[in-house]
ZAMARGU-4260 file (C-alpha; in steps of 0.2 Angstrom, whole numbers, plus 5000, padded with zeros to 4 digits):
<rodrens>
0) 5000/5000/5000 | 5007/5017/4995 | 5003/5031/5007 | 5010/5049/5005 | 5011/5061/5019
5) 5012/5080/5017 | 5031/5086/5020 | 5036/5068/5023 | 5029/5068/5041 | 5017/5057/5050
10) 4999/5064/5050 | 4992/5068/5068 | 4974/5064/5064 | 4967/5046/5062 | 4971/5037/5046
15) 4956/5028/5039 | 4959/5011/5030 | 4946/5000/5022 | 4951/4982/5025 | 4943/4970/5013
20) 4936/4954/5020 | 4948/4940/5016 | 4946/4921/5016 | 4957/4919/5031 | 4951/4934/5041
25) 4947/4931/5060 | 4928/4933/5058 | 4917/4921/5068 | 4910/4905/5061 | 4893/4913/5057
30) 4902/4926/5046 | 4912/4913/5037 | 4896/4902/5034 | 4887/4918/5027 | 4901/4921/5016
35) 4902/4904/5008 | 4884/4902/5006 | 4881/4919/4998 | 4895/4916/4986 | 4887/4900/4981
40) 4871/4909/4976 | 4879/4925/4968 | 4877/4927/4950 | 4892/4929/4938 | 4890/4948/4938
45) 4891/4949/4957 | 4908/4957/4956 | 4903/4971/4944 | 4903/4986/4956 | 4911/4992/4972
50) 4902/5002/4985 | 4900/5021/4980 | 4904/5024/4999 | 4921/5015/5000 | 4938/5024/5003
55) 4947/5024/4986 | 4966/5023/4988 | 4978/5016/4976 | 4983/5002/4989 | 4965/4999/4993
60) 4961/4997/4974 | 4975/4985/4973 | 4967/4974/4986 | 4949/4976/4980 | 4951/4959/4970
65) 4951/4951/4987 | 4934/4958/4993 | 4920/4946/4995 | 4903/4949/4988 | 4888/4946/4999
70) 4871/4944/4992 | 4856/4952/5001 | 4848/4938/5011 | 4829/4939/5011 | 4817/4930/5024
75) 4798/4930/5022 | 4787/4930/5038 | 4768/4926/5037 | 4756/4935/5049 | 4742/4924/5057
80) 4724/4929/5053 | 4717/4943/5064 | 4699/4944/5071 | 4692/4953/5055 | 4700/4941/5043
85) 4693/4926/5054 | 4676/4933/5051 | 4676/4940/5033 | 4687/4926/5025 | 4681/4912/5035
90) 4675/4903/5019 | 4691/4906/5009 | 4708/4898/5010 | 4724/4907/5013 | 4731/4915/4997
95) 4749/4908/5002 | 4755/4891/5007 | 4772/4889/5016 | 4785/4875/5014 | 4798/4880/5027
100) 4807/4864/5026 | 4810/4867/5008 | 4812/4886/5010 | 4798/4889/4998 | 4782/4899/4997
105) 4767/4895/4985 | 4756/4910/4980 | 4739/4904/4974 | 4732/4911/4958 | 4715/4901/4960
110) 4710/4885/4967 | 4720/4875/4954 | 4735/4885/4950 | 4749/4893/4960 | 4766/4901/4959
115) 4781/4895/4969 | 4795/4906/4976 | 4811/4902/4985 | 4819/4912/4999 | 4833/4911/5011
120) 4821/4908/5026 | 4802/4905/5027 | 4795/4909/5044 | 4777/4903/5047 | 4764/4911/5058
125) 4770/4901/5073 | 4788/4906/5072 | 4794/4914/5088 | 4802/4931/5090 | 4818/4922/5095
130) 4818/4911/5079 | 4815/4927/5068 | 4830/4936/5076 | 4842/4921/5075 | 4839/4918/5056
135) 4837/4936/5051 | 4847/4948/5062 | 4859/4938/5072 | 4872/4935/5058 | 4871/4953/5054
140) 4874/4958/5072 | 4889/4946/5073 | 4896/4954/5057 | 4894/4971/5065 | 4904/4966/5080
145) 4918/4960/5068 | 4919/4977/5060 | 4907/4976/5045 | 4892/4988/5042 | 4875/4979/5043
150) 4857/4982/5039 | 4841/4974/5045 | 4826/4980/5036 | 4807/4975/5036 | 4796/4978/5021
155) 4778/4973/5018 | 4760/4979/5017 | 4753/4989/5031 | 4747/4979/5046 | 4757/4963/5042
160) 4769/4965/5057 | 4784/4974/5053 | 4785/4985/5068 | 4781/4970/5079 | 4795/4960/5071
165) 4808/4974/5073 | 4803/4986/5087 | 4793/4976/5100 | 4800/4980/5118 | 4793/4965/5126
170) 4788/4974/5142 | 4773/4962/5146 | 4782/4946/5140 | 4801/4945/5136 | 4798/4932/5123
175) 4790/4946/5112 | 4806/4956/5111 | 4809/4962/5094 | 4825/4963/5083 | 4831/4980/5090
180) 4831/4974/5108 | 4839/4957/5105 | 4852/4965/5094 | 4857/4977/5108 | 4858/4963/5121
185) 4870/4953/5110 | 4881/4969/5106 | 4882/4974/5125 | 4886/4956/5129 | 4901/4956/5117
190) 4910/4973/5120 | 4922/4979/5134 | 4915/4995/5141 | 4932/5001/5146 | 4939/5000/5128
195) 4924/4999/5116 | 4909/5012/5114 | 4892/5011/5107 | 4881/5026/5102 | 4863/5026/5095
200) 4854/5038/5084 | 4835/5036/5081 | 4826/5046/5067 | 4811/5045/5055 | 4808/5049/5037
205) 4791/5058/5037 | 4785/5065/5021 | 4803/5067/5014 | 4808/5076/5030 | 4821/5068/5042
210) 4815/5071/5060 | 4825/5066/5076 | 4814/5054/5087 | 4825/5058/5102 | 4823/5077/5100
215) 4807/5081/5091 | 4812/5100/5090 | 4825/5094/5077 | 4813/5090/5063 | 4823/5094/5047
220) 4840/5085/5047 | 4851/5087/5032 | 4860/5072/5023 | 4879/5075/5021 | 4889/5065/5009
225) 4908/5063/5009 | 4914/5069/4992 | 4929/5057/4992 | 4921/5041/4999 | 4902/5044/4995
230) 4898/5039/5013 | 4881/5046/5019 | 4880/5053/5037 | 4867/5064/5047 | 4878/5075/5058
235) 4863/5085/5064 | 4855/5069/5072 | 4856/5066/5091 | 4868/5053/5096 | 4867/5045/5113
240) 4880/5034/5121 | 4874/5017/5127 | 4881/5008/5143 | 4867/4996/5148 | 4851/4989/5141
245) 4840/4999/5152 | 4845/5016/5145 | 4843/5008/5127 | 4825/5003/5131 | 4821/5020/5138
250) 4827/5028/5122 | 4816/5016/5111 | 4801/5021/5122 | 4805/5040/5119 | 4807/5037/5100
255) 4791/5027/5098 | 4781/5040/5107 | 4787/5053/5095 | 4784/5042/5079 | 4769/5047/5068
260) 4755/5034/5067 | 4737/5034/5061 | 4721/5024/5062 | 4716/5016/5045 | 4705/5002/5039
265) 4720/4991/5038 | 4728/4995/5054 | 4723/5004/5070 | 4740/5010/5073 | 4748/5012/5055
270) 4765/5019/5055 | 4766/5034/5044 | 4785/5036/5043 | 4800/5026/5040 | 4810/5023/5056
275) 4828/5020/5057 | 4839/5015/5072 | 4857/5018/5069 | 4870/5009/5081 | 4888/5015/5079
280) 4901/5002/5087 | 4919/5006/5090 | 4930/4992/5095 | 4949/4991/5099 | 4959/4978/5090
285) 4973/4968/5098 | 4986/4955/5093 | 4987/4959/5075 | 4998/4970/5063 | 4992/4986/5056
290) 4985/4987/5038 | 5001/4996/5032 | 5014/4984/5038 | 5004/4968/5033 | 5001/4975/5015
295) 5018/4982/5012 | 5028/4970/5021 | 5042/4983/5024 | 5037/4991/5041 | 5052/5000/5049
300) 5059/4995/5066 | 5051/5011/5074 | 5034/5006/5068 | 5036/4989/5075 | 5041/4996/5092
305) 5027/5009/5093 | 5013/5000/5084 | 4998/5013/5082 | 4981/5007/5090 | 4969/5000/5078
310) 4950/5004/5080 | 4936/4996/5070 | 4921/5006/5067 | 4905/4998/5061 | 4887/5003/5060
315) 4871/4993/5062 | 4855/5001/5054 | 4838/4994/5058 | 4825/5000/5046 | 4806/4999/5050
320) 4798/5004/5033 | 4781/5011/5033 | 4768/4999/5025 | 4764/5000/5007 | 4745/5003/5005
325) 4731/5006/4992 | 4721/5021/4995 | 4704/5012/4991 | 4708/4999/5004 | 4716/5009/5018
330) 4703/5023/5017 | 4716/5037/5019 | 4709/5054/5017 | 4714/5072/5020 | 4731/5072/5028
335) 4733/5054/5030 | 4731/5053/5011 | 4746/5065/5008 | 4756/5054/5020 | 4751/5038/5010
340) 4756/5046/4994 | 4773/5051/5002 | 4776/5033/5008 | 4771/5025/4992 | 4783/5037/4982
345) 4798/5033/4993 | 4795/5014/4992 | 4793/5016/4973 | 4810/5024/4973 | 4818/5010/4983
350) 4810/4997/4972 | 4817/5006/4956 | 4835/5006/4964 | 4834/4988/4968 | 4827/4984/4951
355) 4842/4993/4943 | 4855/4984/4955 | 4847/4967/4951 | 4847/4970/4932 | 4865/4977/4933
360) 4860/4993/4926 | 4873/5007/4923 | 4862/5020/4932 | 4855/5018/4949 | 4843/5032/4954
365) 4848/5033/4972 | 4844/5052/4972 | 4826/5051/4968 | 4822/5050/4987 | 4830/5053/5004
370) 4826/5035/5008 | 4836/5028/4994 | 4850/5040/4999 | 4850/5034/5017 | 4850/5016/5011
375) 4863/5017/4997 | 4876/5007/5008 | 4863/4994/5011 | 4860/4989/4993 | 4875/4988/4982
380) 4886/4995/4995 | 4898/4988/5008 | 4885/4983/5021 | 4879/4965/5025 | 4860/4967/5022
385) 4846/4956/5028 | 4828/4959/5023 | 4812/4952/5031 | 4797/4954/5020 | 4780/4952/5030
390) 4764/4946/5022 | 4746/4942/5027 | 4736/4927/5023 | 4720/4936/5017 | 4715/4932/4999
395) 4708/4950/4998 | 4725/4957/4998 | 4733/4945/4986 | 4739/4959/4975 | 4749/4967/4989
400) 4756/4950/4994 | 4762/4947/4977 | 4770/4964/4975 | 4779/4961/4992 | 4785/4944/4986
405) 4792/4951/4970 | 4801/4965/4979 | 4810/4951/4990 | 4814/4941/4974 | 4822/4956/4966
410) 4831/4961/4982 | 4839/4943/4983 | 4848/4947/4966 | 4857/4962/4974 | 4876/4960/4978
415) 4886/4970/4991 | 4905/4971/4994 | 4908/4967/5012 | 4923/4977/5019 | 4930/4980/5037
420) 4933/4998/5041 | 4948/5001/5052 | 4956/5017/5059 | 4974/5019/5065 | 4974/5032/5079
425) 4991/5040/5076 | 4986/5056/5086 | 4985/5046/5102 | 5002/5037/5097 | 5010/5054/5094
430) 5004/5061/5111 | 5011/5046/5120 | 5028/5047/5111 | 5030/5065/5114 | 5027/5063/5133
435) 5039/5048/5133 | 5052/5059/5124 | 5050/5074/5136 | 5052/5062/5151 | 5067/5054/5144
440) 5076/5071/5140 | 5072/5077/5158 | 5079/5061/5166 | 5094/5061/5155 | 5099/5079/5160
445) 5096/5075/5178 | 5107/5060/5177 | 5121/5069/5168 | 5122/5082/5182 | 5122/5069/5195
450) 5135/5059/5186 | 5147/5073/5186 | 5145/5077/5204 | 5146/5059/5209 | 5163/5058/5200
455) 5171/5072/5209 | 5165/5066/5226 | 5170/5048/5223 | 5187/5054/5218 | 5190/5064/5234
460) 5183/5050/5245 | 5194/5037/5236 | 5210/5046/5239 | 5206/5047/5258 | 5200/5029/5259
465) 5215/5022/5251 | 5227/5031/5263 | 5217/5025/5278 | 5215/5008/5271 | 5234/5005/5269
470) 5237/5011/5286 | 5224/5000/5295 | 5226/4985/5285 | 5242/4979/5293 | 5235/4982/5311
475) 5219/4973/5307 | 5227/4958/5299 | 5238/4955/5315 | 5223/4957/5327 | 5212/4945/5316
480) 5225/4932/5316 | 5227/4931/5335 | 5208/4932/5337 | 5205/4917/5325 | 5217/4906/5335
485) 5208/4910/5351 | 5191/4906/5344 | 5197/4890/5337 | 5203/4883/5353 | 5187/4889/5362
490) 5176/4880/5348 | 5185/4864/5351 | 5182/4863/5369 | 5164/4868/5367 | 5161/4854/5355
495) 5168/4841/5366 | 5157/4846/5380 | 5141/4846/5369 | 5145/4829/5363 | 5146/4822/5380
500) 5129/4830/5385 | 5120/4824/5370 | 5126/4806/5373 | 5119/4807/5391 | 5102/4814/5384
505) 5100/4800/5372 | 5101/4787/5385 | 5088/4796/5396 | 5076/4798/5382 | 5076/4779/5377
510) 5071/4774/5395 | 5057/4787/5395 | 5050/4781/5379 | 5048/4763/5384 | 5038/4768/5400
515) 5027/4779/5390 | 5022/4766/5377 | 5017/4754/5391 | 5006/4767/5399 | 4998/4771/5383
520) 4993/4753/5379 | 4984/4752/5397 | 4974/4768/5394 | 4969/4762/5377 | 4962/4746/5384
525) 4952/4755/5397 | 4945/4767/5384 | 4939/4752/5374 | 4931/4744/5389 | 4921/4760/5393
530) 4915/4761/5375 | 4908/4744/5376 | 4899/4747/5392 | 4891/4763/5385 | 4885/4754/5369
535) 4877/4740/5379 | 4867/4753/5389 | 4862/4762/5373 | 4856/4746/5365 | 4845/4742/5381
540) 4838/4759/5380 | 4833/4757/5362 | 4824/4740/5366 | 4814/4749/5379 | 4809/4763/5367
545) 4804/4750/5354 | 4793/4741/5367 | 4785/4758/5372 | 4782/4763/5354 | 4774/4746/5350
550) 4761/4748/5364 | 4758/4766/5359 | 4754/4761/5341 | 4742/4748/5347 | 4733/4761/5357
555) 4733/4773/5342 | 4726/4760/5331 | 4711/4757/5343 | 4708/4776/5343 | 4709/4777/5324
560) 4695/4763/5322 | 4684/4773/5334 | 4687/4789/5324 | 4683/4780/5308 | 4666/4775/5315
565) 4663/4793/5320 | 4667/4800/5303 | 4655/4787/5295 | 4641/4793/5306 | 4645/4812/5301
570) 4645/4807/5283 | 4628/4800/5284 | 4622/4816/5293 | 4630/4827/5279 | 4620/4817/5266
575) 4604/4820/5275 | 4608/4838/5277 | 4612/4839/5258 | 4595/4832/5254 | 4586/4845/5264
580) 4596/4859/5256 | 4592/4853/5239 | 4574/4853/5243 | 4575/4870/5250 | 4585/4876/5234
585) 4571/4869/5223 | 4558/4879/5233 | 4568/4895/5232 | 4570/4892/5213 | 4551/4891/5211
590) 4548/4907/5221 | 4562/4916/5212 | 4555/4911/5195 | 4537/4916/5200 | 4543/4933/5206
595) 4553/4936/5190 | 4538/4931/5180 | 4526/4943/5190 | 4539/4957/5188 | 4540/4955/5169
600) 4521/4954/5167 | 4519/4970/5177 | 4532/4979/5166 | 4524/4973/5150 | 4507/4979/5156
605) 4514/4996/5160 | 4522/4998/5143 | 4505/4993/5135 | 4496/5006/5146 | 4509/5019/5140
610) 4505/5015/5122 | 4486/5016/5126 | 4483/4998/5121 | 4470/4987/5130 | 4477/4975/5142
615) 4470/4957/5145 | 4470/4951/5162 | 4473/4933/5166 | 4456/4924/5169 | 4446/4936/5159
620) 4438/4934/5141 | 4447/4948/5131 | 4439/4961/5142 | 4448/4978/5143 | 4454/4984/5160
625) 4440/4994/5169 | 4444/5012/5173 | 4446/5008/5192 | 4460/4996/5188 | 4472/5009/5180
630) 4475/5016/5197 | 4480/4998/5203 | 4492/4996/5188 | 4499/5013/5190 | 4504/5008/5207
635) 4513/4992/5200 | 4530/5000/5204 | 4525/5000/5222 | 4519/4982/5221 | 4536/4977/5213
640) 4544/4985/5228 | 4533/4976/5240 | 4537/4960/5231 | 4556/4963/5233 | 4553/4967/5252
645) 4543/4951/5253 | 4557/4942/5245 | 4569/4949/5257 | 4559/4943/5272 | 4555/4926/5265
650) 4571/4921/5257 | 4585/4933/5263 | 4598/4942/5253 | 4612/4929/5256 | 4601/4915/5248
655) 4597/4926/5233 | 4615/4929/5230 | 4620/4911/5233 | 4609/4907/5218 | 4620/4918/5207
660) 4633/4903/5208 | 4620/4890/5203 | 4625/4879/5188 | 4607/4881/5181 | 4608/4895/5168
665) 4589/4899/5170 | 4591/4901/5189 | 4606/4912/5187 | 4597/4924/5175 | 4582/4925/5186
670) 4593/4928/5201 | 4603/4942/5193 | 4587/4950/5187 | 4581/4951/5205 | 4598/4958/5211
675) 4597/4971/5197 | 4580/4977/5203 | 4586/4977/5221 | 4601/4988/5216 | 4590/5001/5208
680) 4584/5006/5226 | 4598/5016/5235 | 4592/5009/5251 | 4597/4991/5246 | 4614/4995/5238
685) 4623/4996/5254 | 4616/4979/5260 | 4620/4971/5243 | 4638/4977/5243 | 4641/4971/5262
690) 4633/4954/5258 | 4646/4952/5243 | 4634/4955/5229 | 4646/4966/5220 | 4659/4953/5220
695) 4646/4940/5214 | 4641/4952/5199 | 4659/4954/5194 | 4662/4935/5195 | 4647/4933/5183
700) 4654/4945/5171 | 4671/4935/5171 | 4664/4918/5171 | 4648/4918/5161 | 4646/4917/5142
705) 4627/4921/5142 | 4623/4938/5134 | 4607/4941/5145 | 4617/4938/5161 | 4630/4951/5155
710) 4617/4963/5151 | 4608/4962/5167 | 4624/4961/5178 | 4631/4976/5169 | 4615/4986/5173
715) 4616/4981/5191 | 4634/4987/5192 | 4629/5003/5184 | 4616/5006/5197 | 4629/5002/5211
720) 4641/5014/5202 | 4630/5029/5206 | 4637/5029/5224 | 4655/5036/5226 | 4660/5023/5239
725) 4654/5009/5228 | 4664/5016/5213 | 4680/5014/5223 | 4675/4996/5227 | 4672/4992/5209
730) 4688/4999/5203 | 4698/4990/5217 | 4690/4973/5212 | 4695/4975/5194 | 4678/4980/5188
735) 4684/4992/5174 | 4694/4978/5166 | 4680/4966/5167 | 4668/4979/5159 | 4681/4983/5146
740) 4682/4965/5141 | 4663/4963/5141 | 4661/4978/5130 | 4674/4971/5117 | 4664/4954/5116
745) 4646/4961/5117 | 4636/4964/5101 | 4619/4967/5108 | 4615/4986/5109 | 4606/4984/5126
750) 4621/4975/5133 | 4633/4989/5127 | 4621/5002/5133 | 4622/4995/5151 | 4641/4993/5150
755) 4643/5011/5144 | 4632/5017/5157 | 4642/5009/5171 | 4658/5016/5164 | 4650/5033/5162
760) 4646/5033/5180 | 4664/5029/5185 | 4670/5043/5174 | 4662/5055/5185 | 4674/5051/5200
765) 4689/5062/5199 | 4700/5052/5210 | 4698/5036/5199 | 4702/5044/5182 | 4721/5039/5181
770) 4717/5021/5186 | 4701/5020/5175 | 4711/5026/5160 | 4726/5015/5164 | 4715/4999/5164
775) 4707/5003/5147 | 4691/5012/5152 | 4692/5026/5140 | 4697/5015/5126 | 4682/5003/5130
780) 4670/5018/5128 | 4678/5023/5112 | 4677/5005/5106 | 4658/5004/5109 | 4654/5017/5096
785) 4656/5003/5083 | 4638/4999/5088 | 4631/5016/5081 | 4615/5013/5091 | 4609/5030/5098
790) 4607/5024/5116 | 4624/5017/5116 | 4632/5033/5109 | 4622/5043/5121 | 4630/5034/5136
795) 4647/5035/5128 | 4645/5054/5125 | 4639/5055/5144 | 4655/5046/5150 | 4667/5057/5140
800) 4658/5072/5146 | 4659/5067/5164 | 4678/5063/5161 | 4681/5080/5153 | 4672/5089/5167
805) 4682/5080/5181 | 4698/5084/5171 | 4693/5103/5170 | 4690/5103/5188 | 4708/5095/5191
810) 4715/5109/5180 | 4707/5123/5190 | 4713/5116/5206 | 4730/5114/5200 | 4732/5095/5203
815) 4734/5092/5184 | 4746/5100/5172 | 4748/5089/5157 | 4738/5086/5141 | 4720/5078/5143
820) 4720/5059/5144 | 4705/5059/5132 | 4716/5067/5119 | 4730/5055/5122 | 4718/5040/5120
825) 4712/5047/5103 | 4694/5051/5107 | 4696/5069/5100 | 4692/5064/5082 | 4676/5055/5087
830) 4671/5070/5098 | 4673/5082/5084 | 4664/5070/5072 | 4648/5069/5083 | 4648/5087/5090
835) 4633/5090/5078 | 4624/5074/5080 | 4606/5073/5076 | 4602/5065/5092 | 4600/5079/5105
840) 4607/5069/5120 | 4623/5064/5111 | 4625/5082/5104 | 4622/5090/5121 | 4635/5079/5130
845) 4648/5081/5116 | 4646/5100/5116 | 4649/5100/5134 | 4664/5089/5133 | 4672/5100/5119
850) 4669/5116/5130 | 4678/5108/5145 | 4693/5102/5135 | 4695/5119/5126 | 4696/5128/5143
855) 4714/5123/5145 | 4727/5130/5134 | 4738/5114/5133 | 4724/5105/5123 | 4721/5120/5111
860) 4735/5114/5098 | 4728/5097/5096 | 4710/5103/5095 | 4714/5115/5081 | 4723/5101/5071
865) 4707/5090/5071 | 4695/5105/5067 | 4687/5107/5084 | 4689/5126/5083 | 4675/5126/5070
870) 4663/5116/5081 | 4667/5128/5096 | 4662/5143/5085 | 4646/5134/5080 | 4642/5130/5098
875) 4645/5148/5103 | 4632/5153/5090 | 4619/5140/5087 | 4619/5129/5103 | 4601/5128/5111
880) 4607/5128/5129 | 4612/5145/5135 | 4625/5139/5148 | 4634/5129/5135 | 4634/5143/5122
885) 4641/5155/5135 | 4654/5143/5140 | 4660/5140/5122 | 4660/5159/5119 | 4670/5163/5135
890) 4683/5149/5130 | 4686/5156/5113 | 4688/5173/5118 | 4700/5169/5133 | 4711/5157/5123
895) 4727/5165/5115 | 4729/5150/5104 | 4711/5150/5097 | 4712/5169/5095 | 4728/5167/5085
900) 4720/5154/5074 | 4705/5164/5071 | 4715/5179/5067 | 4726/5169/5055 | 4710/5163/5046
905) 4704/5181/5046 | 4688/5177/5056 | 4682/5192/5067 | 4677/5184/5083 | 4679/5195/5099
</rodrens>
């Protein structure tokens, strides 16, 4: 490799080197398998082009022949049928047939003919998120950890599971974690925090505008291209360093909260933008030569001594494309229509680029869209790319499914040139060498000065010591000779004395050892005898214990026989008592059915009287009711109350509530009707709650599948929910969740009206609003508008008005500062749509809810977006109720945002 430096010196900045993937590179096994497998599938024209974003040097060009082409890998994932398709397509077979063991997919043309396509992986509707990650994204993540750029992208029709595959956080169930979360877990597990670094950028492409999802104020990010290498970057995007999985999950939550989504006919939360997660990984490389020395083979001795640190920089891009859609099927209109046009244009531009790359065209139109500019390294570049296409089984969308499959087939023909990108950090090496050089110079100067001083001092001391040494040497030599002679004689005498003492000591020790061994043997024998005596006593005690236990077991056996006789007698008594209870239950059932029949008959008679019809009494020959009988029937309500009081006295509330648990469905229905009628009286509500009636009603909602029981039980709960104390009990026992589930399952308008009435009563309690909204109460109300029955819509409107009124009170008291929970749950479009409903109860509640929402400035911006301002102007002028009209007028005149919008629209309103 020939590299020139200005003025012949080493550059201080980092030197970038593109290191091509060689056959003997130290990549992981998964990378090697990817390389060999892709090479087998690549066409002959696979090596036709290099990435437009690679660094072009003469040495690198010389090595480009060793680069390995990597085909784009494509997996197809089938979404299971949703509830709508289960119902609408029940009589039709799926339009696709999967053969995962052969990695094939069959797309049916009709009942007799089908087209077959092959992919790298075929994932059925039963494939887990873990399986999808391992076959689609894990090889790309491992390549990123080895220093290569990587891309994981999801493409498909809206509502087929792209965001679920990529961006699922798995908060409720960790098995649902998507590719983004699992990829970051693997990256964090492999890196070393002290030496390596990870940074993340998260942005969306919305109507050809790049917007930062981590900083919503940064909504127009520019794309910057390196004029030399062609690399694409976003210097204006927010980049956050990642240290742990918890901080990464928090960033994903922030980004998803700022992403644009809308409700269409195909998907209730359809993504309206292309989201891109960009993960930058920097890893230090040890134990290998630099690219310069390994390629030239002529590294100097200094370069070997001071090897520059090598840093690998790689990038993982996870792309969640917005779903392709047809306007006639998605029902997009107004602003969502413009969004759909922008999405389809960008996806069309991407398809053109992939077609051009697949056909080896001389011109690739990457500049037709910002999406293709951002993905230029992913298709035909240096990145390892894995694409998952998501499809649905419905035959109604066969055209979209076929288009998605053909997109994947064309993408499989695209070849990328995989390269490692490394940087030699000469700046840090230069700083280290300069510090070492300064330290060595200072140390050398200090040593030179000390060396000269030491030479002079040593010379003077040496002369003095030589003179003194020569003088004292002779004297010391004579003294030492005489001293050594005296020491020698003393040592000889001491050794003789010590030898004699040691000899005497050895004789004494022999005598003592013989006596000690004899005494030890006697002590050991005594110890053995004592142990034998103790063991014999223990054995005798065990024999006595066994005899006592045997006698005790005999006594316990006799007691057990007598106990068995007693239990048999008790069992016979229980059978007699059970027979009596069954007879009593039969009597109670007959009384309950008679009472229910009388109550239904009285209600029917009252309805006929209200319509002015003639009423036939039992036992008469089609004769109309005499005039004096109208008074009697007019007092039927009192008679019904008297019947309930009589039921209390004769049967008792506990027995009535016990019938709610009967296995007979008819008994349950009659019992719950009686409880509902009792709950209509405020005087009975406290007794019902204390006796466990509320818990029994909630249990019926949870366990019963009977529509009549659901309707009557919901009505009884609605009656109990008129009391504030009972409201708190209903919430604490999970009542709002059960009501929400009942509302989702019910189809009968009367059942929905009862459920909506119960939730509407709970919406009037300011203390319970956060919990009610958190358990899905507001969404359940909004979901019941599918019925379109006026009575149901009136209860929904009443609940929303109660909720908005309580929020308005909380704003006024200062206990709430954020945006309205109704707006966050998406109720505002429905409110605006029904603000001028023909039914006066619906219109009155909706107008009141709009006025309460508009009283607070924080909600004004959202209300202006959906057209609520025009409805407020209409209410202030045309509303039939003076209080609501005055409230709307006061709100419009006091809100700066509304006044500014009216002024912008040149509407004089003051």
